[in-house]
N, C-alpha and C positions, 0 to 999 in steps of 0.2 A: 423742341426747346422753346421756352417762354421767357419773356423779358418784362421786368417791372418798369423799365424806362425805354420802351421800344423806339422812341423818337431819336435817341442818340445813335441808333444803328444807321441813320442817314449819313453819318460821318464815315461809313465804311469805305467810300471811294478814296479816302485819304491813304488807303493801302497802296495806291499807285504813286505816292510821293517819291519813293526811291527810284522808280523808273523815270519819273519826270526829271528829277535832279541829275540822274545819269545822262539823260539826253541833253540837258542843258550844258553839262560839263563837256560833252562831246563837241558842242558847237563853239566852245571857248577857244579852241586851238585850230590853227590852219596846218594842213598837211604839206610838208616840203620834202620832196624826194632828195635824199642825201646818200651818196654811194656808200659811205662808211656805215651809216645806220642801216641801210638796206642789207649790208653784209652781216651785221649783228642780228638783225631780225631773221635772216635766213638761217643763222647758226642756232637761233633759239626756237626754230620751228618745231623741233622734235618735242618740246615740252608745252607747246601751245594748247593741246587738248586738255591737260590737267588745269592749266590756268583758267581756261574758259569755264570749266565745271565749277572751279572755286568761285569765280565771279558770279555765276548764276546762284550758287548756294548763299553767298553773301547777300545778294539781292533778295532771295527768298526769306532769309532770316530777318532782314529789315522789314519786309512787308508783314511777316508773321507777328513781329513785335507790335507794329501799329495796329493790326487786326485784334490781337489779344487785349490791348489797352482799350480800344473802342468797345469791344464786347464786354469786358469787365465793368466798364462804367455804366453800361446799359442794364446791369444787374440780372444776369440770366438765372433761370430757375430750372430745377429738375424735379420730377415727380409725376404723379398720375394724372394731373390736370393739364393735358396737352392744350396749349393755346389759352391757358387760364387767364392771363392778364394781357392778352394780345391787344386789347383796346385801351389799355392804360387804366388809370384809377377811376373807379365807378363813382357816380354822383350819389347813388343810393344803393345800399346793400340790404336785401330783405332775407331774413333767415327763417325757414319753416322747420319747426322741430316736432317730430313725432314722439309723443310721450306715452304711447300705448303700452300695455303690460308686456308685450313681446320684446320691447326695446330694453327691458330690464334683464335680459339674458346676459350672463357673464361668461367669460372664457373659462373653459374647464381647468386650465392651468393656473387660474388666479388672475387678478387684475380687475379692472372696472367693467361695468356693463356696457352694452352697445350705446346706451344713451349718454352716460358720462364720458365714454371714450369719444363719441362723436362731438360732444360739446367742447371738449378740450382741444381736439384736433381742429375744429372749426375756428375756435378763438385764436389759436396760433396762426392758422393760415390767413384769416381775414385781417389780423393785426399786421401781417407782412404786406398784404395787398393794399390795405388802406381804403378808406371811403369817406365821403363827406357826411354821410348819414347812415346810422344803423337802425334797422327796424326788425322787430321780433314778432312772429306769428306762431303761437303754440297750438297744439292740437286740442287743448281743453277749452281755452277761451275763444280762439279763432279770430280775434280782433288784433289789428296792428298796434304795436306800442313801440315808441322810439327808445333806444338805449343811449345813455350818455357816452358809454365806451364799450367796445367789443369785449373788454375784460370782464364786464358784468355777466356775459352769457353763461358761463358754467355755474355761477352762484345765484342767478336770478330765481326767485320762487316759481316763476312761470315756466321754468325749464326742468323742474323736478319730475320724478316718476309719478304716474297716475294709473288708475284702473280703467280709464275710459278709452275707447278706440279712437283712432285718428280718422279724419276726413281730409285726405290730401287734396282732392278736387275742391272742396270748400275753402281750404286754406289758400289755394292758388287763386280762387275767385276773390278772396279778401285782398290778396296781394295786388291783383289786377285793379280792383276798385281803389286801393290806396294810390297806385301809380297814376290813375286817371284823375282822382280828386285832387291830388297834391301837385300834379303837373311836374313831376320830377324829371331829371335828365336821364342819362344812360344808367341802366339799372341791372344789377346782378341779383338773381334769386337762387339761394342755396337751400337745398332740401336734405335734411338728415332723417333717414327712414330705413326700415328693414324690409321694405317692399312686400309687406303682407297684402294679399289680395283683398281682404276685408277692409283694409284701410285705404286702398287705392280705388276700389270699385271700378275696374277698367271697363266693364261692360255698361256702365251707366251712360246716360245720354249727355252728361255735362262736358265730357272731354272734347268732342268736336267743337262745341261752342267756346270752350276755353281756348283751344288752338286758334280759332278765328279771332277771338277778342284780343289775344296777345299779338297775333300777326298784324292787326290793324293799328297797333300803337305806333305813333310816329318816332318815339325814342327807341333806341336799341335796348332789348331785354335779352339777357343771357341766362340760361338755366344750368345749374350744376347739381348733381345728385351725389351725395355721400351715402353709399349703400352698405348696410350691414346685413346682408341677406343670408349669411351662413345659418343653417338650421341648428336647433338645439337637439342634437342626436341623442335619443334615449331620455330626453327630459320628461318628467312626469307631471301631470296636473290632476287636480281633484275638483269635483263639482258636485254639490248636493242637488239631486234631481227632485227630491220631495222631502218635506219635513211636516209631519202632522201629529197632532196630539190626539190620543185615544184614551177614553175612560175605560178602566178595567175594574169593575166593582167599586170599592171605596177609594181606590187609588187611580193613578193615570200613568201612562207611559208615552214616550216619544218614539215614533217610527221614522227612522231616517233611511233614505235611499241615496246612494251616491254612485259616481262613475269615475273611474281612474282612466286616464288617457296617457299612452306612451307615444311620443313623437317618433318619426322615422329613424331607423337605425337601431332601435332597441330590440333586442332578441333574447330568447331564453325565458325561463321561468323565474319570476321574482316574488318574494314575499314582502309586501309593503306594510309596514306598521302605520295604521291610520289612527290618529288621536282624535277623540271626541271630547270637547269641552262644553259644559253647560253651566254658564255663569260661574266659572271657577272650578267646578267638579270635573275631573279628567279621567278618561279611560282609554285603553288602546286595544285595537283589534287588528290582527294580521289578515291582509287580503292578498290572495294569490293572483298574480298577473302573468298570463302565459302568452298573450298576443298583444295587439295594440290597445285593447280595451279590457276592462274588468268592472263588474258591477256588484254592488252590495245592496240587496233589496230588503227593506223593512227591518233594519237593525234596531233592536229594542233597547231603549234606555229608560229605566224607571225614573219617574218624576216625584218630587215631594208632594205630599198630600196638600191639596188646595192650590197647587201651582197651575194657574190658568194660562198664563202666557210667559214668554221669556225669550232668550236669545242664546246662541252658542256658536261654536266654530269647529270645523273639521280641518285637520292639517296632516301633512305628510312630511317626511324628512326633507331637509334642504337639498337642492340640486342646482343645476346651472341657472335656473330662473326662479327666484323667490316669489315673484308676483303671482304665480299660479299654484303655490303650495298650500294655500288655505282657502277656505270658503266660509263666509258668515251666513247665518240663517236666523230666522225668528219663528216662533210657533204660538199658536193659540187654539182654542176649540174650533172645529170646522165651521166655516161660514157657508150659509146657503148660497148655492150658485143659481142665480135667477136670470132667466132670459125673457125678453119682451120681443114678440114677433108682430111687426106691423105689416099688414097685407091687405090687398084688395081682393084676394081669392083665398078664403079660409081652407079650401080643399088642397090647394098647392102648399099651404103652410103646415099641413098635418105631418108629413115626414120630418120636418124641422122641429116641430113641437115634440115629437117622440124622441128624436135624438137629443134634445135639450133636457128632457124630463128623466131619462134613464141615467142614473149615476153610475160611473165606473167603480165607485167605492160605496158600499152600503153605509159607511159612517159619514158620508158627505151628502147632505140633502140637495136635490136639484129640483127646479120647478120652471115651468114655462107658461107664458100668458100670451094669447093671441088677441090683438086689438086692430081696430080700423085706424086709418091715419088721423082722423079727427078726435081720437080718444087719448092721445099721448099726453095731454095736459094734466091728466089725473094720475100719471105714473110717479111712484116714489123712486126717483132715479138713484137715490143713495143706497138702495138695496139691489140694484140691477147690475149684473156683470156683463151681459151681452144684449145688443140690439140687432135684430135681423129685420131689414126693411125691404119688403117686396111690394113696392107701390111707386107711383111717380115720386121723384126726389122731393124732399121736404121744401116747403116754401120758407121765406125768410124768418118768420116767427118760429116755426118748428126747428129750423136749422140752428138757431141760437140755443135752443134747449139741448139739442143733440151735441153741439160742440162743447157745451158746459159739461155734459156727461163724459165726453171723450177727454177733456182736460183733466177730469178727476181720475182717469185711468181706465175707463170702460172700453169695451171692444164693440165694433160694429161691422156687420156684413150687409152689403147692399146687393140685392138681386133685381133683375130688370122687370119693369112693369109691362103690361100688355101693350100699352100705347105710350112710347117715350115722348117726353115733351122737352121744352127748352130749359128746364130747371137744371142747375148744377150744384154739386156739393163738393167742397174743397177743390173746385176747379174741374171736376170730372162730371161728364154728363153722358146719358145714353143717346145713341144716334139712331140706329135702325136694326131690326131683326133680319137675319138671313138664314136660309135653310141650306145646309150643305147637301151635296148629292149623296144620298144614303146616310148611314150613321157614321159620323166623323169621330175617330178616336182622339184622345188627348195625346199629342205627340211628344211633348216634353213638359217636365215640371221640376220645381226645386225640391230635391230630396234631402238637402243638407240643412234646411232650416224652415221655420214658419209652419203654416197649417198642414202642408203636404209632406213634411219631413219624414224620414224613416223612423221606425220605432226605436226605443232605447236599445233593443237587442240588435239593431242594424237591419232588420227586415223592412222592405219597402212596402208602402201602401199599394193596393191594386188599382192605382190611378189609371194605368194604361189600359185596363179592361173596361173602363167607362166609355159609354157612347153618348155623343152629343147630337141631338136631332135638330135643334134650333138654338141659335145663339144670337144675343144682342150685342152689338159692338158698342164700345165706349171710348171716349177720347178726352184729352185735356188733363190738367193736373200733373203732379210729379209722382209717377207710379213705377213700381218694380214688378215685372211679370213673374208670377209663380207657376202658371200653367199656360201652355199654348196649344192651339189646335194645329192640325196639319196645314202647312202653308205659313205658319209663323204668327197668325193672328192671336192676340192674347185672349184667354178665357177667364183667368183669374189674376188679379194684381193687388198688391198692397200699395196704398196711397200714403205718401209722406205726410206725417202729421205730428206736431209736437204734443204728444199725449198718448192716449190709448190707440190700439191698432185699428186701422180702417181698411176693409177689403171690398173690392168690386168683383162679383162673379157674373159672367155673361150668360148664364142659363139658370133654370130653376129645377127643382126636383119633380115637376109635373111630368107624367109619363110621355106627353107629347114633346117635351123639351129635352130630356136627358134620362139616363139610367141611374141618376144619383139615388133615387128612392129604392129601386130594386137591388142595386149594388150598394147597400146602405153602409158598408164599412167606412168608406171614404167620407160620406156625409157625417156619420156619427163622430169620427175622429176630428174632422174640421170643426164641428160645432163645439165639441167638448174642449178642444184646445183653445178656441176663442173664448169660451167661458172661463177656463182656468186663468187665462191671461187677464181677463176683465175682473175676475174675483180677487186677484191679488191686490186690488185697490180697496177692497171692502175690509171690514173688521178693523182691528186696532194694530195689526202688524202688516208689513208689506216687504216683499222682495223686489229690489230695484237693480237694474243693470246700470253700471257706472256711466255717467254721461246722459242718462235718460232724463228728459224734461219732466218736472213735477209742477203741481199747481201751487206749491208753497215755496218760500224763499229759503234755499239751503243755508244762507248766512244766519238764519234763526235756529238752525238745528243745534242740538246739544250732543256732543260726542260722548258715547258710552264706552266703546271699545274700538280699537283699530284706528286707522286714519291719522296716525301720529304725525306724518309728514305734511299734512294738508292744512292750509289756511281755511278759515270758516267759509269763505266764499266758494271754495272748491270741494266742499264736503261731498257733493253729489257725484264727484269724479274719483273718489278714493274709497277703497274697500273698508268696511267697518260697520258698526252698528250705531245708529243715531236715534235721538228722540225728537220728534216733530209734533209739538202740541199734544203730547201724550200718546202718540202713535210710534211704535217701534219700526224703524226702517233698517233693513240689511242691504248694504250696497256691495256688489261684486262685479267682477269683469264680465262682459257680455259673453254669450255662448260662442259667438263667432271667433273669439280669441283662442278657443281650443284648437282651431284648425291651424296646421303648420303650412298651409298653402302659400308659396312664395311665387311672385311673378317672375317669369323668365326675363332675361336681359332684353331680348328682342321685343317682348311685350311692353316693357317699360319704354323702350326707345320709340315704339310706335305711338305711344300717347303724346310724345313731343314732336311728332313728325312735322317737318317744315319749320321748326323753331331751332334756335341756336342752343344746342343741348350737349352736355358732356357728363360723364359719370366716372366715379372711381370706387372700387370695392375696398371697404375697410374691414377690420376684424375687432371684435370686442376685446378690450384689454390692450390694444395696440398702442405703443408709445411713440412710434415714429411720426414725423411731420408729414403732412400731405405734400408739401413742397419744400425745396431746399435751395437756397441761393448758392450758386457755384461760381461766383465771380472770382474767388480766390484761385481757383484752378486756372483761370485764364490769365491772371496776373503771374502765376508761377510759369505758365507757358511763355508769357512775354519775356520774363527774366531769362529763361532758358534760351530763348531765341537770341536775345542780346549777347549772352555769354558765348553762344556758338558763333555769332557774327564776329565778335571780337577775336575769337580763336582763329577764325578763317582769315582775318585781316593781318595776323602776325606774319612777318617776312620769313621766308624759308631760311633755314640754317645753312650757311655756306660751307661746302666741303673743301678740305685742303687740296690745292692743285698740284698736279705732277710736274717735275722739272721741265719736261718737254713742252708742256703747255705754257710754262713761264717764258721759255725761250721763244716760242712761237708768238707769244703776246708781245715780247720786247721787240722782235723784228717787225711785228705788225705796227707797233707804236712808232719805230724809227722810220718805217716807210711812210706813215701818215704825216710825220713831222717834216 
């Protein structure tokens, strides 16, 4: 039981008032032994047990009435938030709203989405609890903004659906900074989320630091999670994996490859009508789905003569989540994928040069160039998709050039030099080489995303068969391990960077360092995937993941299709097609949103270990309130107690006396007179 006015419960000792009054009344009279009265008491002794029980019941009803009144005035609540308002009204209430695509899942029986349901229930709940200040942090902007009233929450533009993922840890960091900078008092932090693993990143290194930071705050901070973790069983999503224009004689055609994903619980064979729209022209193809995945490879769509570039959309019928039922794409003639390899050892770079030069598609040209570190000034970076750097990390002048290339969207892979120095790039630096005892296998790697992910058919890369003979350790920066050696030391990691992808790999393809060259499949796939990612920024079209940082201002984009619910400043976080200075941009949800992985309750609880944390599970479309005041029930209980007390106080109905009894009474009266 929780109370909105818990301080009033201090009056509960008033329940003892009937006992105190009874004891005081007992002391008002003196006991005088009188023979006649003693005789009457002895005659009434047979009914004394019932009278005593009645007196105790009267006392209990009076105490219950007082207790019911006190509890009712303290405004008790019932609901899932145990101890919700145990500390009284908060000075500041911070609301963290997850706007990711998975939050747009709706209840199969109708009703609102997880996001709209959560906003409505939060607004009702927080209006009941009250606060001196309301602060909103949404997953798109990530910065605190104050609300005039909690009633604004469901209608605010910053709480609408988006196509970008959430960063719960980053939002909590913003909340912590706001608390510290504004020196607020007792604070409540409310999180509305569906507990997707890609939004929470529970294995990231930020959570221990966050727990320590919140634990050190002098004011009290309480955390509440409104969780909508129920999966969208059988929900379908579609993703375009490749869109390329190919010339066929005097005409051209578009080759589209796509992937259908069915979330857990979907069984049986389905025939899914997939609609293809190319700037208004529409066609439909049925795709058979028998398992969790189905792929359509190189579906041909004729293009008009002279159509060099354009945009389109692939869509499937509506289901429980409309946010993953379509995918926007752009196309143009293939752009050359060009790699620049900067090395201090040309022989070591030879396997990388071969991997970058051999195109997986004969219609897409690939090229590679090997340079020394002092030759990068003459590189035309506007035509480069991938930089491979196997030399001491760049100095300040070279680092500025490379960072500009990365901001444009290029990719970079850094390999260790023979002699590491003190230079660092994006906070990461090489430390020292070490030689494992014998050939060390790669013990673990990320097979769900990035350079070492499984193929589109689901087959894994032979990463576990690679052997590492020498590895150079690296430290610093914000990194995510993609591959680790036996013992847990990282071999490859992605560095957090607002732009193109940056990777550090702790070994080289040299025979004395690893078997990357002899087992060339992994090396080839790594290089080609990095080139594909970097080439997406070349040409006049580009595929973007929602929320991805770009070098231009999204507020200057012009909307061509989709993104109807977005304001211009949030175009980069809403799916659709946009024009940016003559370049066509297709924005879609990230690939990680295809995963239905939800954190277990215990895993979420562990992230807040040592903090004041509570949670309640909601359901999309739910209309019930999170909390409900039940003071009326205690008032009714008080009235019932008073009525019962009044009934018990009524005198007993006298029964007619027998004649013998009257005679006895008369003789008794004469004797006493």
